[in-house]
C-alpha positions as CSV (number, residue, x, y, z in Angstrom):
1,M,0.2,-0.2,0.0
2,A,1.4,3.5,-0.8
3,V,2.8,5.5,2.0
4,G,1.2,8.9,2.9
5,G,2.4,12.2,4.0
6,G,5.8,13.9,3.4
7,G,9.2,12.9,3.0
8,G,11.6,12.5,0.2
9,G,12.9,9.5,-1.7
10,G,9.5,8.3,-3.1
11,G,8.4,5.1,-4.5
12,Q,9.8,1.8,-3.7
13,K,12.6,3.4,-1.5
14,A,10.2,5.2,0.7
15,D,8.2,2.0,1.3
16,E,11.5,0.2,2.1
17,F,11.8,2.7,5.4
18,Q,8.0,2.8,6.3
19,P,7.5,0.0,9.0
20,H,3.9,0.9,9.3
21,P,2.1,1.7,6.4
22,V,-1.3,3.4,6.3
23,K,-4.3,1.2,6.7
24,D,-7.9,1.9,5.5
25,Q,-9.0,-0.7,7.8
26,L,-7.9,-1.5,11.2
27,P,-5.9,-4.8,11.1
28,G,-5.9,-7.3,13.9
29,V,-9.8,-7.3,14.5
30,D,-11.1,-10.8,15.0
31,I,-14.7,-10.3,13.5
32,C,-15.6,-7.4,11.5
33,V,-18.9,-5.3,11.3
34,S,-20.4,-7.8,8.6
35,S,-19.1,-11.0,10.2
36,S,-20.7,-12.9,13.3
37,P,-19.4,-15.0,16.1
38,S,-21.1,-18.4,16.8
39,W,-24.5,-17.8,18.6
40,L,-23.1,-18.8,22.0
41,E,-20.0,-16.3,22.0
42,G,-22.5,-13.7,20.5
43,V,-24.9,-13.9,23.2
44,I,-22.2,-13.7,26.0
45,L,-20.8,-10.5,24.1
46,G,-23.9,-9.1,23.7
47,F,-24.7,-9.3,27.4
48,Q,-21.3,-7.9,28.2
49,H,-22.2,-4.6,26.0
50,Y,-25.5,-4.5,28.1
51,L,-23.6,-4.4,31.4
52,V,-21.2,-1.9,30.0
53,M,-24.0,0.6,28.9
54,L,-25.9,0.3,32.2
55,G,-23.6,2.7,33.7
56,T,-25.1,5.6,31.7
57,A,-28.8,4.3,32.2
58,V,-28.3,4.5,36.0
59,F,-26.1,7.4,36.3
60,I,-28.2,10.0,34.1
61,P,-31.6,9.3,36.2
62,T,-29.8,9.2,39.5
63,I,-28.9,12.7,38.9
64,L,-32.1,13.9,37.3
65,V,-35.1,12.0,39.1
66,P,-34.4,13.6,42.8
67,L,-34.2,17.2,41.3
68,M,-37.5,16.5,39.6
69,G,-39.1,15.2,42.8
70,G,-39.2,11.5,42.1
71,G,-38.2,8.8,44.4
72,N,-36.5,5.4,44.1
73,R,-39.8,4.0,42.4
74,E,-39.7,6.9,39.7
75,K,-36.0,6.2,39.3
76,A,-36.3,2.7,38.7
77,E,-39.5,3.3,36.3
78,V,-37.0,6.2,34.3
79,I,-34.2,3.5,34.1
80,N,-36.3,0.9,32.9
81,T,-37.9,3.3,30.0
82,L,-34.3,4.6,29.1
83,L,-33.2,0.9,28.6
84,F,-36.3,-0.1,26.8
85,V,-35.8,3.0,24.3
86,A,-32.0,2.3,24.0
87,G,-32.8,-1.0,22.8
88,I,-35.1,0.1,19.9
89,N,-32.7,2.9,19.0
90,T,-29.9,0.4,18.7
91,L,-31.7,-1.9,16.8
92,L,-33.0,1.0,14.5
93,Q,-29.6,2.5,14.0
94,T,-27.7,-0.9,13.3
95,W,-30.6,-2.0,10.8
96,F,-31.3,1.6,9.0
97,G,-28.7,3.9,10.3
98,T,-25.1,4.1,9.8
99,R,-25.4,0.0,10.2
100,L,-22.3,0.4,12.6
101,P,-22.0,-1.7,15.9
102,V,-22.9,1.3,18.0
103,V,-25.1,1.1,21.1
104,M,-27.6,4.1,21.3
105,G,-28.0,5.1,25.0
106,G,-28.6,8.1,27.1
107,S,-26.5,11.2,26.5
108,Y,-24.7,13.3,28.9
109,A,-25.2,16.4,26.7
110,F,-28.7,16.6,27.6
111,I,-28.0,16.8,31.4
112,I,-27.7,20.8,31.5
113,P,-31.1,21.8,30.2
114,A,-33.0,18.8,31.7
115,V,-31.5,20.0,35.2
116,S,-32.4,23.5,34.4
117,I,-36.2,22.1,33.6
118,A,-36.0,20.1,36.9
119,I,-35.2,23.1,39.2
120,S,-37.2,25.6,37.3
121,N,-39.6,27.8,39.6
122,R,-42.7,27.4,37.6
123,F,-42.9,23.6,39.2
124,N,-42.8,25.0,42.7
125,I,-46.7,25.2,42.8
126,N,-46.9,21.4,43.0
127,V,-46.2,20.4,46.5
128,E,-46.7,16.5,46.0
129,P,-43.2,15.3,44.9
130,H,-44.8,12.9,42.2
131,Q,-47.0,15.5,40.8
132,R,-43.7,17.9,40.4
133,F,-41.7,15.0,38.9
134,K,-44.5,14.2,36.2
135,Q,-44.7,17.9,35.3
136,S,-40.8,18.3,35.1
137,M,-40.6,15.1,32.9
138,R,-43.4,16.5,30.6
139,A,-41.6,19.7,30.1
140,I,-38.4,17.7,29.1
141,Q,-40.1,15.5,26.8
142,G,-41.9,18.4,24.9
143,A,-38.3,20.1,24.6
144,L,-36.9,16.6,23.3
145,I,-39.6,16.3,20.8
146,I,-38.7,19.6,19.1
147,A,-35.2,19.1,19.4
148,S,-35.6,15.8,17.5
149,L,-37.0,17.6,14.6
150,F,-33.9,19.7,14.3
151,H,-31.8,16.4,14.6
152,M,-33.8,14.7,11.8
153,I,-33.4,17.9,9.6
154,I,-29.6,18.2,9.9
155,G,-29.4,14.3,8.9
156,F,-32.2,13.4,6.6
157,F,-31.8,16.8,4.6
158,G,-28.2,16.0,4.2
159,F,-26.8,19.1,5.9
160,W,-24.5,16.7,7.9
161,R,-23.6,15.1,4.5
162,I,-22.2,18.5,3.4
163,F,-20.3,19.1,6.7
164,A,-18.7,15.6,6.5
165,R,-17.3,15.9,3.0
166,F,-15.0,18.6,4.3
167,L,-14.0,16.7,7.3
168,S,-10.4,15.6,6.8
169,P,-8.6,13.0,9.2
170,L,-6.7,16.1,10.5
171,A,-9.8,17.4,11.7
172,A,-11.2,14.3,12.8
173,V,-8.4,13.6,15.3
174,P,-9.1,16.1,18.0
175,L,-12.9,15.1,17.3
176,V,-12.7,11.5,18.0
177,T,-9.7,11.7,20.7
178,L,-11.9,14.2,23.0
179,T,-15.1,12.1,22.3
180,G,-13.1,9.7,24.6
181,L,-10.8,12.0,26.7
182,G,-13.7,14.5,27.3
183,L,-15.3,12.2,29.9
184,Y,-12.6,11.9,32.0
185,A,-14.4,13.1,34.7
186,L,-16.5,9.8,34.7
187,G,-13.4,7.7,35.1
188,F,-11.0,8.0,37.9
189,P,-12.9,10.8,40.0
190,Q,-16.0,8.4,40.0
191,L,-13.6,5.4,40.9
192,A,-12.1,7.2,43.9
193,K,-15.3,7.6,45.4
194,C,-14.7,3.9,46.8
195,I,-11.2,3.3,46.2
196,E,-11.1,-0.3,47.8
197,I,-13.5,-1.6,45.1
198,G,-12.8,0.7,42.1
199,L,-9.0,0.4,41.9
200,P,-9.1,-3.4,42.4
201,A,-11.6,-3.5,39.5
202,L,-9.2,-1.3,37.2
203,L,-6.3,-3.4,37.9
204,I,-8.0,-6.7,37.4
205,L,-9.4,-5.4,33.7
206,V,-6.1,-4.2,32.8
207,L,-4.4,-7.6,34.2
208,V,-7.3,-9.9,32.3
209,S,-7.4,-8.0,29.1
210,Q,-3.6,-7.2,28.5
211,Y,-1.4,-9.1,30.7
212,I,-2.9,-12.4,30.6
213,P,-2.7,-13.2,27.0
214,H,0.9,-12.3,26.9
215,M,2.0,-14.4,29.9
216,T,0.2,-17.5,28.6
217,K,1.5,-17.1,25.2
218,S,-1.8,-17.8,23.9
219,S,-3.9,-16.5,21.2
220,R,-7.0,-14.4,22.3
221,G,-9.3,-16.4,23.7
222,L,-12.4,-16.5,26.4
223,V,-10.5,-15.0,29.3
224,E,-9.3,-11.7,27.5
225,R,-12.4,-11.4,25.2
226,F,-14.6,-11.6,28.3
227,A,-12.5,-9.4,30.6
228,V,-15.4,-7.1,31.4
229,L,-17.6,-9.9,32.5
230,F,-14.6,-11.5,34.7
231,T,-13.9,-8.2,36.4
232,V,-17.5,-7.4,37.2
233,A,-18.2,-10.7,38.7
234,I,-15.0,-10.6,40.8
235,V,-15.2,-7.2,42.3
236,W,-19.1,-7.3,42.6
237,V,-19.1,-10.4,44.8
238,Y,-15.9,-8.8,46.7
239,A,-18.0,-5.7,47.4
240,E,-21.0,-7.9,48.6
241,V,-18.6,-9.5,50.9
242,L,-17.5,-6.2,52.2
243,T,-21.0,-4.9,52.8
244,L,-22.2,-8.2,54.3
245,A,-19.4,-7.9,56.9
246,G,-20.1,-4.6,58.1
247,A,-17.1,-2.8,56.5
248,Y,-19.4,0.7,55.7
249,N,-21.6,0.6,58.7
250,K,-19.8,3.3,60.3
251,R,-18.9,5.2,57.3
252,S,-20.4,8.6,56.1
253,P,-23.8,8.3,53.8
254,K,-21.7,9.5,50.8
255,T,-19.4,6.6,51.1
256,Q,-22.1,4.0,51.9
257,F,-23.9,5.2,48.6
258,S,-20.9,4.6,46.5
259,C,-19.6,1.3,48.2
260,R,-22.5,-0.4,49.6
261,T,-24.3,-3.1,47.2
262,D,-27.6,-2.6,48.9
263,R,-27.9,1.2,48.9
264,S,-29.4,2.0,45.6
265,G,-33.1,1.1,46.5
266,L,-33.7,0.0,43.0
267,I,-34.5,-3.5,43.6
268,S,-37.2,-2.9,46.2
269,A,-38.6,0.0,44.2
270,A,-38.6,-1.7,40.7
271,P,-41.8,-3.3,39.6
272,W,-41.7,-7.1,38.6
273,I,-43.1,-6.5,35.3
274,R,-43.7,-3.1,33.3
275,V,-44.0,-2.2,29.9
276,P,-43.1,1.4,29.0
277,Y,-45.4,3.2,26.7
278,P,-45.6,6.7,25.2
279,F,-46.9,9.7,27.0
280,Q,-46.8,7.4,30.1
281,W,-46.1,10.6,32.2
282,G,-48.9,12.6,30.4
283,S,-49.1,15.0,27.3
284,P,-45.9,17.0,26.9
285,S,-45.3,20.7,27.5
286,F,-43.6,23.0,25.5
287,N,-41.6,26.0,26.3
288,A,-39.3,28.2,23.6
289,G,-36.5,28.5,26.2
290,D,-36.3,24.7,26.8
291,S,-36.5,23.9,23.4
292,F,-33.7,26.1,22.3
293,A,-31.5,24.6,24.8
294,M,-32.3,21.2,23.9
295,M,-31.6,22.0,20.3
296,A,-28.3,22.9,21.6
297,S,-27.8,19.5,23.3
298,S,-28.8,17.9,20.2
299,F,-26.2,19.5,18.1
300,V,-23.7,18.5,20.5
301,A,-25.0,14.9,20.8
302,I,-24.7,15.0,16.7
303,I,-21.0,16.1,17.0
304,E,-20.0,13.5,19.9
305,S,-22.1,10.8,18.0
306,T,-20.0,11.5,14.9
307,G,-16.8,10.9,16.6
308,T,-18.1,7.7,18.1
309,F,-19.2,6.4,14.9
310,I,-15.6,7.2,13.3
311,A,-14.1,5.0,16.5
312,A,-16.7,2.3,15.8
313,S,-16.0,1.9,12.1
314,R,-12.5,1.9,13.0
315,Y,-12.6,-0.8,15.5
316,G,-14.8,-3.0,13.3
317,S,-12.3,-2.8,10.7
318,A,-14.7,-1.1,8.5
319,T,-13.7,1.5,5.9
320,P,-14.2,5.1,6.7
321,I,-17.9,6.1,6.9
322,P,-19.0,7.8,3.7
323,P,-20.6,11.1,4.6
324,S,-23.8,10.2,3.2
325,V,-24.2,7.3,5.6
326,L,-23.1,9.3,8.6
327,S,-25.9,12.1,7.7
328,R,-28.4,8.8,7.3
329,G,-27.2,7.7,10.9
330,I,-27.6,11.1,12.4
331,G,-31.1,11.4,10.9
332,W,-32.1,8.0,12.6
333,Q,-30.6,9.3,15.6
334,G,-33.0,12.0,15.5
335,I,-35.8,9.5,15.5
336,G,-34.5,8.1,18.4
337,I,-34.7,11.4,20.3
338,L,-38.3,11.8,19.3
339,L,-38.8,8.2,20.8
340,D,-37.0,9.4,24.1
341,G,-39.4,12.6,24.1
342,A,-42.5,10.2,23.4
343,F,-41.6,7.7,26.2
344,G,-40.1,10.0,28.7
345,T,-36.4,9.0,29.1
346,G,-35.4,12.3,30.7
347,S,-32.3,12.4,28.1
348,G,-31.7,12.1,24.4
349,T,-29.9,9.7,22.7
350,T,-26.1,9.4,21.5
351,A,-24.0,6.7,20.4
352,S,-22.4,5.1,23.4
353,V,-18.7,6.0,23.8
354,E,-18.1,3.2,26.4
355,N,-19.6,0.6,23.7
356,A,-17.4,1.7,21.0
357,G,-14.5,1.2,23.3
358,L,-15.7,-2.5,24.2
359,L,-15.4,-2.9,20.5
360,G,-11.6,-2.3,20.7
361,L,-11.1,-3.9,24.0
362,T,-12.6,-7.3,22.5
363,R,-11.5,-6.9,19.1
364,N,-15.0,-7.9,18.1
365,G,-16.9,-5.4,15.8
366,S,-20.0,-7.6,14.8
367,R,-23.0,-5.7,14.2
368,R,-25.1,-8.7,15.4
369,V,-23.4,-8.9,18.7
370,V,-24.9,-5.1,19.2
371,Q,-28.1,-6.4,18.0
372,I,-28.2,-8.9,20.6
373,S,-27.1,-6.4,23.4
374,A,-30.3,-4.6,22.2
375,G,-32.1,-7.9,22.7
376,F,-31.1,-7.8,26.5
377,M,-31.8,-4.0,26.8
378,I,-35.6,-4.7,25.8
379,F,-35.6,-7.7,27.9
380,F,-34.5,-6.6,31.1
381,S,-36.7,-3.5,31.1
382,L,-39.5,-5.5,31.0
383,L,-38.5,-7.6,33.9
384,G,-37.9,-4.8,36.4
385,K,-36.7,-6.6,39.4
386,F,-34.1,-8.6,37.2
387,G,-32.7,-5.5,35.7
388,A,-32.7,-3.6,38.8
389,V,-30.1,-6.2,40.2
390,L,-27.9,-5.7,37.4
391,A,-28.3,-1.7,37.6
392,S,-27.5,-2.0,41.5
393,I,-23.8,-2.5,40.5
394,P,-21.9,0.1,42.6
395,L,-20.8,3.0,40.2
396,P,-17.2,2.7,41.0
397,I,-16.9,-0.6,39.2
398,V,-18.5,1.0,36.4
399,A,-16.0,4.0,36.6
400,A,-13.1,1.5,36.5
401,L,-14.6,0.2,33.1
402,Y,-14.8,3.6,31.9
403,C,-10.8,4.3,32.4
404,V,-10.0,1.6,29.9
405,L,-13.0,1.8,27.3
406,F,-12.9,5.6,26.9
407,A,-9.1,5.3,26.5
408,Y,-9.8,3.0,23.7
409,V,-11.9,5.7,22.0
410,A,-9.1,8.3,22.4
411,S,-6.8,6.0,21.0
412,A,-9.0,5.4,17.6
413,G,-8.7,9.4,17.1
414,L,-4.8,9.4,17.8
415,G,-4.6,6.5,15.2
416,L,-6.1,8.8,12.5
417,L,-2.8,10.7,12.7
418,Q,-1.3,8.0,10.2
419,F,-3.1,9.8,7.6
420,C,-1.6,13.2,8.3
421,N,1.8,14.5,7.6
422,L,3.3,15.1,11.2
423,N,6.3,16.8,9.8
424,S,4.2,19.9,9.0
425,F,4.0,22.6,11.5
426,R,0.3,23.6,10.1
427,T,-0.7,20.2,11.1
428,M,1.1,20.2,14.6
429,F,-0.5,23.6,15.3
430,I,-4.0,22.7,14.2
431,I,-3.7,19.5,16.5
432,G,-2.2,20.9,19.5
433,F,-4.2,24.0,19.4
434,S,-7.7,22.4,19.0
435,L,-6.7,19.7,21.5
436,F,-5.7,22.3,24.1
437,M,-8.6,24.5,23.5
438,G,-11.2,21.7,23.5
439,L,-9.9,20.8,27.2
440,S,-9.4,24.3,28.4
441,V,-12.4,26.1,27.3
442,P,-14.9,23.5,28.7
443,Q,-12.8,23.6,32.1
444,Y,-13.2,27.5,32.3
445,F,-17.1,27.1,31.4
446,N,-17.7,24.3,34.1
447,E,-15.5,26.0,36.7
448,Y,-17.2,29.3,36.2
449,L,-20.8,27.3,36.7
450,F,-19.6,25.6,39.8
451,T,-18.2,28.7,41.5
452,S,-20.7,31.2,40.4
453,G,-23.8,28.8,40.1
454,H,-24.2,30.0,36.5
455,G,-22.2,30.2,33.5
456,P,-20.0,33.0,32.0
457,V,-22.9,33.7,29.6
458,H,-25.4,35.1,32.4
459,S,-28.4,36.9,30.2
460,G,-31.9,37.6,31.2
461,S,-32.8,34.6,29.1
462,T,-32.2,30.9,30.9
463,G,-32.6,29.2,27.5
464,L,-30.0,31.5,25.8
465,N,-27.5,30.8,29.0
466,N,-28.2,27.0,28.7
467,V,-27.3,27.0,24.9
468,F,-24.0,28.7,25.3
469,Q,-23.1,26.6,28.4
470,V,-24.4,23.1,26.7
471,I,-22.1,23.9,23.6
472,F,-18.9,25.0,25.4
473,S,-19.0,22.5,28.0
474,S,-18.3,19.7,25.5
475,P,-14.7,19.1,24.7
476,A,-15.3,17.2,21.5
477,T,-17.4,20.1,20.3
478,V,-15.0,22.9,21.1
479,A,-12.3,21.0,19.6
480,L,-14.1,20.0,16.5
481,M,-15.0,23.8,15.7
482,V,-11.4,25.0,16.4
483,A,-10.0,22.0,14.2
484,Y,-12.5,22.2,11.4
485,L,-12.5,26.2,11.2
486,L,-8.4,26.1,10.9
487,D,-8.3,23.2,8.6
488,C,-10.8,24.8,6.0
489,T,-9.1,28.2,6.5
490,H,-5.4,28.2,7.1
491,S,-3.0,28.0,4.1
492,V,-5.7,26.5,1.9
493,G,-4.2,28.0,-1.1
494,H,-1.1,25.9,-0.5
495,S,-0.6,22.6,-2.7
496,A,0.6,20.5,0.1
497,T,-2.2,21.5,2.4
498,R,-4.5,18.9,1.0
499,R,-2.0,15.9,1.5
500,D,-0.8,17.3,4.8
501,S,-4.4,17.1,6.3
502,G,-4.8,13.5,4.5
503,R,-7.9,14.6,2.6
504,H,-6.4,12.5,-0.3
505,W,-6.6,9.2,1.8
506,W,-10.3,9.7,2.4
507,E,-11.3,11.0,-1.0
508,K,-12.4,7.6,-2.5
509,F,-15.1,7.4,0.5
510,R,-16.4,10.7,0.1
511,Y,-19.2,9.3,-2.2
512,F,-21.0,5.7,-1.4
513,G,-20.3,4.2,-4.6
514,R,-16.5,5.0,-5.4
515,D,-15.4,2.2,-3.2
516,T,-16.8,-1.5,-3.4
517,R,-16.1,-2.0,0.0
518,S,-18.6,0.5,1.3
519,E,-21.5,-1.8,0.3
520,E,-20.3,-4.5,2.4
521,F,-20.5,-2.5,5.7
522,Y,-23.1,0.1,5.0
523,S,-25.7,-0.8,2.5
524,L,-29.1,-1.2,3.9
525,P,-30.9,-4.6,4.2
526,Y,-33.8,-5.7,2.4
527,N,-33.0,-3.6,-0.6
528,L,-34.1,-0.4,1.2
529,D,-31.4,1.7,-0.7
530,R,-33.7,2.5,-3.2
531,F,-36.1,4.1,-0.7
532,F,-32.9,5.7,1.4
533,P,-30.4,6.1,-1.1
534,S,-26.8,6.3,0.3
535,S,-25.5,8.7,-2.6
């Protein structure tokens, strides 16, 4: 394969001194997007994906529901609803969207406007907590429905396709990298809330997934491929022993909540069987300010999902995702947010970063495995008690998994550097500056919010304030805006700029039909391409 980037010599001599040639598809993946493992292995891997996405499904309602006036019962119902809709959205995305092995789950990008709605003074007239919860949820539902329309317009009308055709590997590096690194607050800081179970979980996961295969000198087998299951099982039993032995009886309530296995309250509050249905909390209410803030969250979810889609295509050993397919996936993500608004999940949908990292950890990018995991989401959401048992896994254990899984997504972004000329000062400036600003600007906005109780933009409109806070609190969003703008404007007249950015490597994937491999990974089933064209 030809070598990209700068450097003299050319031709065969250049190849001779290039130890790591550029690869359109990631080598070393055991099972790619369009392949499938055995059914037994697929079911176990699918259950592993389900376990990984549980952290977000529990964490978001844990933040929102108490602010809305709900208790453990309402929290259990929202978790079950979120899981149910996540399973449907995952199936829709893998069948009709990008067709990549991505889990579509709750998004942290929607927390700021959802919290703003939950603590709004206009609901203070509801003295009874359950009524306040329902009124708050209806307002969130209305805002999500409006945001979903914006999302679908961006995707199905091809606006994101136009954007993606100008996206180079150089601009994609900070996007994908900070899609993973930007979630660092959910890693070790959450792990350290119960260091005695979080740190062993992290060490066991690294040992089982990285060291044991080399120590035993065996090919990748069951132990390392199912490292997440082994880690969760071992440390969960360990945490249960500590709880039963009374290790946390005299500790602070905060420590007990993080460490004990019997403090979540989900098991006793969850119903045995419950089927979520649209508008279960009542008719949605609509507010202009809430809707604009949710549309800003929708914009952030589009960008962060784009980074996750790129990482998933890499770890699934697929070719770079064509812009038309990416735009199609964003449109179906909008349908997912519409379902979130109809059912009342409290949050919009995004491509799960942790599950994309799991593709890299297991080296298994099979679409069928993710579809099986969607089946587990739907099944356990209907059987509330059984699902609550798994959802009661202590969050520090989940945070330990995040430390590894988010890192895999960040590495997928750094892997795109192979397409760029790293001997170019323009390339080094754009990468370094966008990464730095992508971390620095959100840190400023978040610190300002923490110390002052409001963001740097403090106008008379809460909705406008939330719009700026949501956008500039997302590391991936800030990094992409900086990198994309600089890549499209800095030294564009120079002949070497296009090659330095790596655009020539992705040129054949700009349009769906230019590379025959695209059909293998991204074509719709049942001959639906004639109704939803990929070009």
